C-alpha positions as a Markdown table, in Angstrom:
| # | Residue | x | y | z |
|---|---|---|---|---|
| 1 | Met | 0.2 | 0.2 | -0.2 |
| 2 | Pro | 1.4 | 3.5 | -0.9 |
| 3 | Gly | 3.0 | 5.0 | 2.2 |
| 4 | Gln | 3.4 | 1.7 | 4.0 |
| 5 | Pro | 7.0 | 0.5 | 4.8 |
| 6 | Pro | 8.3 | -2.3 | 3.0 |
| 7 | Thr | 8.2 | -4.5 | 6.2 |
| 8 | Glu | 4.4 | -4.1 | 6.2 |
| 9 | Arg | 2.0 | -7.4 | 4.6 |
| 10 | Gly | -0.2 | -4.7 | 2.9 |
| 11 | Ile | -3.4 | -6.0 | 1.9 |
| 12 | Asp | -5.2 | -9.3 | 1.8 |
| 13 | Val | -7.6 | -10.3 | -1.2 |
| 14 | Glu | -10.2 | -12.5 | -1.0 |
| 15 | Phe | -12.5 | -13.7 | -4.1 |
| 16 | Pro | -15.8 | -14.9 | -4.5 |
| 17 | Glu | -16.4 | -18.6 | -3.8 |
| 18 | His | -19.4 | -18.7 | -6.4 |
| 19 | Val | -21.3 | -16.4 | -8.0 |
| 20 | Thr | -25.0 | -16.8 | -8.2 |
| 21 | Gly | -26.9 | -16.2 | -11.1 |
| 22 | Leu | -30.7 | -16.5 | -12.8 |
| 23 | Asn | -30.7 | -19.0 | -16.1 |
| 24 | Glu | -33.1 | -17.5 | -18.3 |
| 25 | Lys | -33.2 | -20.9 | -20.0 |
| 26 | Ser | -34.3 | -23.1 | -17.5 |
| 27 | Lys | -35.6 | -20.3 | -15.3 |
| 28 | Thr | -33.3 | -22.0 | -12.3 |
| 29 | Val | -31.2 | -20.3 | -9.9 |
| 30 | Glu | -27.7 | -21.3 | -10.3 |
| 31 | His | -24.4 | -21.1 | -8.6 |
| 32 | Leu | -21.1 | -20.8 | -10.6 |
| 33 | Tyr | -17.9 | -21.7 | -8.7 |
| 34 | Pro | -14.8 | -20.2 | -10.1 |
| 35 | Val | -13.1 | -21.5 | -7.4 |
| 36 | Ser | -13.9 | -25.2 | -6.4 |
| 37 | Asn | -16.8 | -27.2 | -6.7 |
| 38 | Arg | -15.3 | -30.6 | -6.7 |
| 39 | Asn | -16.2 | -32.4 | -9.8 |
| 40 | Ala | -19.5 | -30.7 | -10.0 |
| 41 | Asn | -17.5 | -28.3 | -12.8 |
| 42 | Lys | -14.9 | -27.9 | -14.9 |
| 43 | Arg | -12.7 | -24.7 | -14.4 |
| 44 | Thr | -9.7 | -23.5 | -15.3 |
| 45 | Leu | -6.7 | -22.7 | -13.1 |
| 46 | Ser | -7.2 | -19.3 | -11.7 |
| 47 | Thr | -4.7 | -16.7 | -13.4 |
| 48 | Trp | -3.0 | -14.2 | -11.6 |
| 49 | Tyr | -1.3 | -10.9 | -13.3 |
| 50 | Ile | -0.6 | -7.4 | -12.9 |
| 51 | Asn | -1.8 | -4.6 | -15.3 |
| 52 | Gly | 0.0 | -1.3 | -14.3 |
| 53 | Asp | -1.6 | -0.9 | -10.6 |
| 54 | Thr | -4.2 | -3.3 | -11.0 |
| 55 | Leu | -4.0 | -7.4 | -9.7 |
| 56 | Val | -6.4 | -9.2 | -11.8 |
| 57 | Tyr | -7.9 | -12.6 | -11.1 |
| 58 | Glu | -9.4 | -14.6 | -14.2 |
| 59 | Thr | -11.0 | -18.0 | -14.4 |
| 60 | Lys | -13.5 | -20.0 | -16.9 |
| 61 | Ser | -16.3 | -22.0 | -15.6 |
| 62 | Asp | -17.5 | -25.1 | -17.4 |
| 63 | Asp | -16.0 | -23.5 | -20.4 |
| 64 | Leu | -19.5 | -21.1 | -20.4 |
| 65 | Ile | -18.6 | -18.5 | -18.3 |
| 66 | Thr | -15.2 | -16.4 | -18.1 |
| 67 | Met | -14.9 | -14.2 | -14.8 |
| 68 | Phe | -12.3 | -11.3 | -14.5 |
| 69 | Val | -12.1 | -9.8 | -10.8 |
| 70 | Ser | -9.7 | -6.6 | -10.9 |
| 71 | Val | -8.2 | -4.8 | -7.6 |
| 72 | His | -6.7 | -1.3 | -7.7 |
| 73 | Leu | -6.0 | 1.3 | -5.8 |
| 74 | Glu | -8.3 | 4.3 | -5.2 |
| 75 | Pro | -7.8 | 7.7 | -3.5 |
| 76 | Gly | -9.6 | 6.1 | -0.1 |
| 77 | Gly | -8.7 | 2.6 | -0.5 |
| 78 | Ile | -8.9 | -0.3 | -2.9 |
| 79 | Gly | -12.0 | -0.7 | -5.6 |
| 80 | Phe | -13.1 | -4.1 | -7.2 |
| 81 | Thr | -14.3 | -4.6 | -10.4 |
| 82 | Tyr | -16.0 | -7.9 | -11.8 |
| 83 | Lys | -16.4 | -8.6 | -15.4 |
| 84 | Phe | -18.1 | -11.9 | -16.8 |
| 85 | Ile | -18.0 | -13.0 | -19.9 |
| 86 | Asn | -21.1 | -15.2 | -21.3 |
| 87 | His | -19.7 | -18.2 | -24.1 |
| 88 | Ser | -23.1 | -19.9 | -23.7 |
| 89 | Asp | -26.0 | -20.3 | -25.3 |
| 90 | Ile | -28.1 | -18.9 | -22.5 |
| 91 | Ala | -28.8 | -15.1 | -23.1 |
| 92 | Lys | -28.7 | -13.7 | -19.4 |
| 93 | Trp | -27.5 | -15.4 | -16.5 |
C-alpha cells in the first residue's frame, strides 16, 4: 500500500467462492463456482496477473463463463471490478 514501509504485509484480497445467477433458459437459480466445486464443474486454474497498478484474477467455469476480477488503488482505499463474459447459448445469467 502506498506509504507503508516495505516490512508491512499490505492487504489481503479474497475473491468470491461462487457467483449466483438466473438461468433464463431453465428459469432456475444457478451457482457458478469459479474457485472449486469438487467434480461438479470444470474450471480453469485461476490466472493472476498485474496490469499497471491493478491486480487481475481470471478464471473460466465449465467453459461457459469467464470471470475477471480486478483490484485497484483508489484515493480512499481499494476498488473491485467484476467482469463476466458469457460463452454459453443462454442469453442472460
